[in-house]
LOSE-604778 format. One line per field, with one value per residue: z, y, x of N, C-alpha, C in turn; residue number from 1; residue in one letter. Coordinates in steps of 0.001 Angstrom, whole numbers, plus 524288, in hexadecimal, padded with zeros to 5 digits. Layout:
npz	[Z	...]
npy	[Y	...]
npx	[X	...]
capz	[Z	...]
capy	[Y	...]
capx	[X	...]
cpz	[Z	...]
cpy	[Y	...]
cpx	[X	...]
resi	[NUM	...]
resn	[A	...]
! end
This chain:
npz	[8719D	8712A	879EE	87A5C	8762B	87E07	88625	88338	88543	890DC	897C5	89AF2	8957A	88C31	88D48	88E97	88487	87F19	8834A	87F96	87542	8754A	87898	86FB0	8685E	86B4C	86610	85B93	8507A	84C86	84E1E	856F1	858FF	8601A	85D42	861FA	85FEE	860A0	85859	849E6	83DE5	834D3	82DBD	8350D	832CC	82BDE	83308	83A8B	8340E	8322C	83C83	83E5B	837AD	83BA4	845C6	84298	84033	83755	83589	83911	838E8	83428	83093	836EC	83DC8	8468A	847F5	851BB	850C7	85722	857F4	86063	862BE	8595F	8597F	85437	84F0B	8496A	84430	83F3E	836DB	832CD	8257B	82506	82B3D	826EC	81D09	820BC	826BA	8262A	81FCE	82722	8307F	839A7	83DAE	846A6	84E57	84E22	850F2	85B41	86040	85DCE	862C4	86D5B	86D24	86B1B	8749D	87A0E	87E4E	87D3C	87F38	880B6	87752	870EB	87520	87431	868BE	865EF	86A32	86484	85A13	85AF0	85C31	852FD	84BDE	84E58	848F5	83E48	83FDA	8473E	8531F	85388	858D7	85C72	85816	85789	85ED3	85746	857B5	8602F	86BAC	87042	87224	8683D	86663	860CA]
npy	[82102	8296D	83346	836ED	82E37	826E9	82BD6	82BC7	8237D	81CD5	811CD	80B35	80E70	80B28	80052	7FF06	80095	7F823	7EFFB	7F216	7EFF7	7E4AD	7E186	7E529	7DEF1	7D5A8	7D2C9	7D314	7CF85	7D688	7DF99	7E802	7F376	7FDFD	809AD	81382	82026	82C05	83377	8353C	83688	8337E	831AD	82E2B	82507	8200C	81E7E	8181A	80F03	80C6E	80A2B	8014C	7FA77	7F9DB	7F549	7EB64	7E8F3	7E633	7DC47	7D57F	7C9C0	7CA85	7D4AB	7DC69	7E451	7EF98	7FC03	8061C	811E4	81C30	828D2	830A6	83C13	8401A	83EB1	83772	82C32	81F49	81517	809AA	7FF41	7F1F2	7EC03	7E38D	7E632	7EFD6	7EBAD	7E5F5	7EC01	7F609	8028C	80D6B	808A0	80991	812BB	81473	810DD	8181C	8211D	81EE7	81EBB	82902	82F92	82D92	8312D	83B7A	83F4F	83E3C	834D4	82B8D	82103	81C90	81D9E	817B9	80D82	80C83	80D32	80425	7FC51	7FE02	7FC54	7F197	7ED9D	7F0BC	7EAAE	7E0D6	7DD67	7DBF1	7D697	7CD33	7C717	7BB13	7ADF7	7AA18	7B269	7B9F9	7C377	7CBC0	7D4BE	7DD74	7E2B5	7EBE5	7F943	800FB	80A05	815E7]
npx	[580C1	575C9	57267	567DF	561E8	563F3	55F4F	5550B	54E87	54C19	55234	54A8F	54263	545EE	545C7	53A92	5382D	53D16	5379B	52E34	52FD1	531E7	52843	52238	525B1	521AF	518D9	51A8F	52209	5288E	53365	5377A	53F42	545AC	54CAE	5546B	559DA	5614D	56168	56109	5684B	5641E	5579A	54D3E	547AB	54E5A	5569A	551EE	55079	55A9A	55E56	557EE	55B9D	565F2	5648C	56203	55787	55288	55364	54C38	54423	5399A	53A2D	536C7	53975	538D7	53CA2	53D0F	54100	5478D	54AB8	54FE6	55339	55066	5464C	53FDA	539ED	539B3	532D2	536CD	534B4	5378D	53833	531CE	52A13	52621	52248	519FF	51314	508B6	50903	50D2E	50D44	5136D	50FBA	5088F	50EB3	516D6	5118D	50E5E	51871	51C0C	5147F	51731	521C5	52105	51DC0	52667	52772	52F40	53253	528AB	5244A	52AAF	528EB	51E39	51E00	523C2	51D58	5148C	517D8	51A67	5103B	50BB9	511DF	50F8B	506CE	50A1A	512EF	51263	515E8	51BBF	51C35	52858	52E2F	53888	54022	54630	54C0E	55357	54D2E	55045	552E8	5590D	5632E	5685F]
capz	[8723E	8719C	87ECF	87984	8759A	882F0	88991	88062	887D6	89574	896DB	89C9B	890A8	887BF	88E64	88D28	87EA1	87DB4	8855B	87B6E	86FDB	87663	87921	86B3B	86556	86C78	86285	85603	84EC5	84B46	851BD	857C9	85B6F	8608D	85D60	8639E	85FD4	86183	8537C	84598	839AB	830B3	82E78	83942	83099	82A29	83772	83C67	830E6	83338	841CB	83DE5	83534	83F1D	84995	84002	8406C	83282	83569	83B6B	83516	83171	82F67	839DC	841E3	84670	84BD8	8535B	8512A	859B8	857BC	864A6	861C2	8546F	85B39	85064	84F7A	844A6	8447A	83A91	8367D	82E02	820F6	825E7	82D76	822C0	8197B	822F5	828AF	822ED	81FD9	82BA6	8348B	83E72	83F1B	84B5A	851DC	84DFF	8536B	8606F	8616A	85D6D	8671C	87277	86CB6	86B8F	87A3E	87C9B	88118	878E6	88052	88031	87198	86EC8	876FB	87151	8634B	8658F	86B47	86038	855AB	85B58	85B9E	84D03	8497B	84FF3	844A7	839B8	8416F	84C5F	855CF	85365	85C44	85A38	855F1	85A28	85EFD	853D4	858C9	865C2	86CD9	872FF	86F3B	86652	86685	85D47]
capy	[821CC	82EB4	833D6	8376A	82954	8252C	82E77	82B71	81F5F	819EF	80C26	80946	80F4D	8076B	7FAE2	7FE58	7FFB9	7F2CE	7ECC7	7F322	7ECC6	7DF9A	7E146	7E641	7DAB6	7D10E	7D187	7D37C	7CDAA	7DB63	7E051	7EDD7	7F5CA	80399	80B76	81914	822F7	831D3	83691	8326F	83981	83155	8326A	82A6B	82018	81D64	81C69	81331	80ABA	80B4E	80759	7FCE0	7F679	7F94B	7F178	7E66E	7E84B	7E432	7D69B	7D138	7C59D	7CCA6	7D9B2	7DF06	7E757	7F50C	7FF61	80AF0	81524	82118	82D20	83434	84170	84165	83E59	834AE	82688	81C7F	80F0B	80707	7F97C	7EF2C	7EAF8	7DF5B	7E931	7F351	7E885	7E35B	7EF4C	7F9F4	807CA	81079	80502	80BCF	8185A	8143B	8101D	81CC9	824B2	81DD1	820AB	82F12	831A4	82D7E	833B9	840C6	84065	83D2A	82FDF	8281B	81B79	81AA6	81D99	81332	80929	80C62	80C5B	7FEE9	7F8FF	7FECE	7F9CF	7EC32	7ECBE	7F11B	7E6B0	7DBB7	7DC72	7D9BE	7D2BE	7CB68	7C435	7B590	7AA5F	7A8DF	7B715	7BB4E	7C8B5	7CC02	7D956	7DF6A	7E68B	7F018	7FEB6	80249	80FB5	81834]
capx	[57B7C	5742D	56FBF	5627F	56033	563C5	55B71	54FEA	54B6B	54EB2	5535A	545CB	53EE5	547C0	543BE	53583	537A9	53E8B	5334A	5299F	53177	530D3	522C5	52015	52753	51F5C	51489	51BE5	52749	52B31	537E0	537D1	543F3	545E8	55176	55418	55F0C	56050	56018	5638F	568FD	560BF	55263	54C34	5459D	55329	559B2	54F18	5517E	56060	55E57	554D6	55F0C	56A08	5620B	56095	551B7	550E4	554DE	54863	541EC	53511	53B0C	532B5	53BB1	53764	5401E	53B3E	545E1	5466B	54F6A	54E02	553FA	54D14	53FEB	53D81	53A1B	53855	53173	53871	533CD	53A42	535E3	52D4B	52578	523E7	51F0A	5156A	50F83	50688	50B94	50B13	50CB4	515E3	50DEC	506A5	51387	519D6	50E3D	50EFC	51D43	51C1C	51164	51A17	52663	51F4D	51D1B	52B80	52727	53185	5323E	52338	52328	52D31	52623	51912	51EAB	52553	518DA	51087	51AB4	51A1F	50B03	50AF8	514E2	50D10	50315	50CA7	51772	51104	51A31	51B0B	51F26	52DC2	52FD6	53DCF	54172	54ABF	54EE3	55386	548F7	552D9	552DA	55E5E	5648B	56C64]
cpz	[8736B	8771B	87E50	878D1	87B00	886AC	8878F	88337	88CBE	89493	89801	897A7	88C78	888AE	88D7D	88733	87C54	87F02	88145	876AB	870D2	87650	87379	86746	866DF	8690A	85CA4	85506	84D36	84FE4	85241	85A91	85BA1	8607F	85E1B	862AD	86017	85C43	84EC9	84170	8351D	83194	831F7	836CF	82F0A	82E8B	83A22	83951	83148	8387D	840FA	83B4F	838FA	84342	8471F	84090	83B87	831CE	83777	836DD	83188	82FF1	831CE	83EBC	8417F	849A1	84CB0	85448	8538D	85A20	85BB1	8641B	85CD6	85556	856F2	850EC	849F9	84626	83EFB	83AC2	8322B	82A1E	821E3	8283C	829D5	81EED	81B4D	82527	82550	823B1	824D1	830AF	839AF	83FF3	844B6	84FA7	8527B	85156	8594F	862EB	861BF	861F7	86C23	871F1	86D4A	87106	87CA9	87F86	87D63	87A75	87F2A	87A73	86F21	8707C	87458	86B7A	862A1	86626	86672	85B06	8561F	85A89	855F8	84A8D	849CF	84BC0	8405C	83AF7	846E8	84E2E	85480	8569C	8591F	8581D	859BA	85A56	85C4A	85513	85E54	86671	86FF7	86F8C	86D58	86620	8635F	85F43]
cpy	[82725	82EAD	8341A	83237	8268A	826C4	82E01	827CD	81D8E	81443	8091E	809C5	80B87	801D2	7FA86	7FDC1	7FA56	7EEEE	7ED46	7EFE6	7E6E1	7DE82	7E164	7E19D	7D591	7CF1B	7D22E	7D160	7D1BF	7DCCC	7E63C	7EFB1	7FBA6	80541	811CD	81B3D	828B7	83441	83406	83750	83841	83271	82D9F	82554	81D52	81B1D	817F8	80E78	808BB	807FE	801EE	7F83A	7F584	7F52F	7EC63	7E4FD	7E5DC	7DEA7	7D349	7CE0F	7C823	7D234	7DD78	7E1C7	7ECFB	7F815	80496	80E1C	81A53	82471	8312D	839A1	84332	84197	83B6B	82E9E	823E3	816CD	80D2E	80154	7F70F	7EDBD	7E717	7E217	7ECC5	7F007	7E626	7E72A	7F416	7FF09	80AFF	80D3B	806DA	81093	817DC	813F9	81560	820C7	823BC	81FDC	826C8	831A6	831FE	83137	839C6	842C9	83FD4	837DA	82B6C	82283	81962	819F5	81908	80DBE	80829	80A95	80666	7FB28	7F902	7FB5E	7F3D1	7EA57	7EC65	7EC2D	7E1A7	7D9D5	7D952	7D636	7D0C5	7C7A4	7BE21	7B261	7A998	7ADDA	7B8BC	7C130	7C99A	7D0B5	7DA9D	7E2F8	7EB47	7F494	7FF9A	80882	81129	81C58]
cpx	[579C4	571B5	569F4	55FC6	55FD6	55FC0	555BF	54C5B	54E81	54F7B	54DF7	54222	540A1	545A4	53DEE	53481	538F9	53A2E	52EBA	52A7E	53092	52B05	52032	52147	524D7	51B84	5156A	52160	52AA7	52F3B	53831	53CB1	54366	54B67	55115	559A4	55D24	55EB6	5630B	56438	5658C	55B49	550B0	54A0C	54AC8	55656	5576D	5504F	55735	56133	55C49	5589E	5643F	56917	56133	55AF7	54FC6	5522A	550B4	545C9	53CE0	53595	53749	53476	539BD	53A4B	53CF2	53FCC	54466	54B76	54D7C	54EA7	550B5	5475A	53D7A	53D69	537FF	53701	532BB	5378F	5361F	5363E	53113	528CA	522EC	520B4	51A38	5114B	50D38	509D0	5098B	50AFF	50EE5	51346	50B90	50AF3	515C4	51690	50E79	513CC	51D8E	51900	514C1	51EE8	52587	51F5C	52250	52BBE	529BF	5316C	52CED	52231	5260D	52A4A	5210A	519A0	52090	520A6	51544	51297	5199A	5142A	5099F	50D29	51208	509AD	505BB	51096	5160B	5154B	51838	51DE5	5249A	5305E	534A0	53E0A	5463B	54E2C	54F45	54EB0	54B1F	55233	558DA	55F05	568C3	56FB3]
resi	[1	2	3	4	5	6	7	8	9	10	11	12	13	14	15	16	17	18	19	20	21	22	23	24	25	26	27	28	29	30	31	32	33	34	35	36	37	38	39	40	41	42	43	44	45	46	47	48	49	50	51	52	53	54	55	56	57	58	59	60	61	62	63	64	65	66	67	68	69	70	71	72	73	74	75	76	77	78	79	80	81	82	83	84	85	86	87	88	89	90	91	92	93	94	95	96	97	98	99	100	101	102	103	104	105	106	107	108	109	110	111	112	113	114	115	116	117	118	119	120	121	122	123	124	125	126	127	128	129	130	131	132	133	134	135	136	137	138	139	140	141	142	143	144	145	146]
resn	[M	N	A	K	V	E	A	F	L	T	A	E	E	E	Q	E	I	V	T	A	I	I	E	A	E	K	N	T	S	G	E	I	R	V	H	I	E	A	T	T	Q	L	D	H	F	S	R	A	Q	Q	V	F	H	F	L	K	M	D	N	T	K	D	E	N	G	V	L	L	Y	V	A	V	Q	D	K	R	F	V	I	Y	G	D	R	G	I	D	Q	A	V	P	K	G	F	W	E	S	T	K	E	V	I	A	Q	H	F	K	R	G	A	F	K	E	G	I	V	A	G	V	L	K	A	G	E	E	L	Q	T	H	F	P	W	H	H	G	D	V	N	E	L	S	D	T	I	S	K	G]
! end
């Protein structure tokens, strides 16, 4: 485990992010995950795609998983949504979520950026993938690290 990744968020901050994921998923059948790593040799979109698959996020019933991928040292992040989301939402759908995260990250407020991004993503997803009685949480809400 890279020291930079460990130092990126405290245990309390990680818990706040997990709480935000649980909160965001209350109103949508969409599944949101956060993955943090130091750096990648790949372009960030390709790496997010790889992590998405590695975390088995492409196995949800409605293909509505969303990954917030953060490369700490690279100071880059990607919001990667599954096919079901891409087919259901308008072009530029993630722009407002990206903007919210970027504003916080520019100030060095990483935890706040991730929490705000997760809640915004949940809000945005609610329109296209509302939560239905009986929906099952298909993916873990914990933060994964590379």
